[in-house]
C-alpha positions, -999 to 999 in steps of 0.1 A, spaced: -893 -172 613 -871 -140 616 -851 -157 644 -845 -188 622 -832 -166 594 -808 -147 617 -796 -180 631 -789 -193 596 -770 -162 587 -748 -164 619 -740 -201 610 -729 -191 575 -706 -164 588 -690 -188 612 -682 -212 584 -666 -185 563 -644 -173 592 -633 -209 599 -623 -215 563 -604 -182 560 -601 -161 529 -568 -177 517 -576 -214 523 -565 -234 493 -588 -261 481 -577 -295 493 -568 -286 529 -539 -269 546 -504 -277 533 -515 -290 499 -492 -282 471 -488 -291 434 -450 -299 439 -433 -319 466 -412 -300 492 -375 -304 490 -373 -317 454 -343 -305 434 -335 -307 397 -302 -326 393 -279 -312 366 -260 -336 346 -231 -316 335 -206 -319 316 -188 -318 294 -223 -308 298 -256 -305 313 -291 -320 319 -294 -324 281 -258 -326 271 -246 -320 236 -214 -339 226 -184 -321 239 -206 -293 254 -200 -275 286 -224 -272 315 -229 -286 349 -214 -320 359 -228 -351 375 -233 -350 412 -261 -336 433 -269 -300 431 -253 -279 458 -229 -307 468 -192 -297 470 -170 -321 451 -139 -335 467 -107 -320 452 -82 -346 439 -49 -349 458 -29 -375 437 -10 -372 405 -3 -409 402 -14 -428 370 -45 -449 373 -50 -483 357 -79 -507 362 -79 -542 347 -112 -560 344 -123 -593 329 -127 -589 291 -163 -586 281 -185 -570 255 -171 -537 243 -186 -508 262 -201 -481 240 -188 -445 244 -218 -423 238 -204 -388 245 -179 -369 265 -189 -339 286 -170 -314 307 -176 -285 332 -158 -262 356 -167 -269 393 -148 -242 411 -116 -259 425 -117 -286 399 -128 -295 363 -150 -326 357 -149 -347 325 -176 -372 321 -175 -401 296 -210 -414 291 -212 -451 285 -237 -477 274 -227 -508 294 -200 -516 320 -165 -504 315 -141 -533 321 -106 -519 318 -93 -484 316 -63 -462 323 -55 -426 329 -19 -417 324 4 -387 319 19 -386 284 43 -362 267 19 -356 238 -14 -368 224 -12 -391 194 -38 -406 171 -45 -442 178 -35 -465 150 -13 -441 130 7 -428 160 7 -393 144 9 -364 169 -23 -344 174 -18 -307 169 -28 -293 203 -7 -274 228 -9 -275 265 12 -275 297 4 -312 304 -15 -341 289 -37 -369 304 -45 -399 282 -77 -418 291 -79 -452 274 -109 -475 276 -110 -512 264 -127 -531 251 -147 -501 239 -162 -486 208 -174 -451 199 -195 -464 169 -223 -488 163 -221 -522 146 -230 -504 114 -201 -480 118 -221 -449 128 -202 -428 153 -218 -425 187 -194 -398 200 -198 -373 172 -178 -341 164 -142 -333 171 -116 -346 172 -107 -315 193 -133 -300 216 -125 -267 231 -132 -266 269 -114 -235 282 -120 -245 318 -99 -238 349 -73 -263 339 -87 -285 312 -82 -265 279 -93 -291 254 -108 -326 252 -95 -347 223 -109 -378 206 -76 -396 201 -90 -428 187 -117 -454 182 -96 -482 168 -97 -520 172 -117 -520 204 -99 -492 221 -113 -456 226 -89 -428 236 -99 -395 253 -71 -370 257 -72 -341 281 -51 -310 273 -43 -292 306 -29 -258 314 -7 -274 339 0 -307 357 -23 -312 387 -38 -339 409 -67 -359 394 -91 -387 404 -111 -413 385 -146 -425 395 -169 -452 380 -206 -442 383 -237 -461 374 -274 -453 366 -264 -443 340 -229 -457 335 -202 -432 332 -165 -427 339 -157 -394 356 -122 -378 357 -118 -348 381 -88 -326 376 -78 -300 402 -73 -264 392 
């Protein structure tokens, strides 16, 4: 009988040594979160939970270097007329060698242009907007609205949003008039820029070099 108890004690000790004092329930390598997952910040002219006109991180994968624009040429894209795209908000952020401006959309953008202008003016009235900078980029989307069918603004605030980034000093709502939405960029100085259409969710991205 004594030998049987000693044998049982030895067996229990062997099981404890095999499991180890720090073995987590569920087996080796188990974890409550997947390895390699990252939280993607959606900046811009804001962040993961952007506020209209706010500043934070911009779209793009975390830790990924963004290509710096090299062209100063105007951009114009003409698409087939369709339902007006809805401009939901505009976001902006400093990304080291460039500033990123993100126009969040509900639907596909069909036509747009990004052009150098001498000054920013209010759509419809043509009155100059009282902002000062070293250069101005005018972004125009059409057909587009920044309000619902009931007339409620979807891009709220403004019309001038202070950015104070490396080059982009202000973002301006220049208009939401007769199916055209205008977004003006007040820059410290003229510099190369690029325009990119992104989906899931839909957005138009304007990168401006420092």
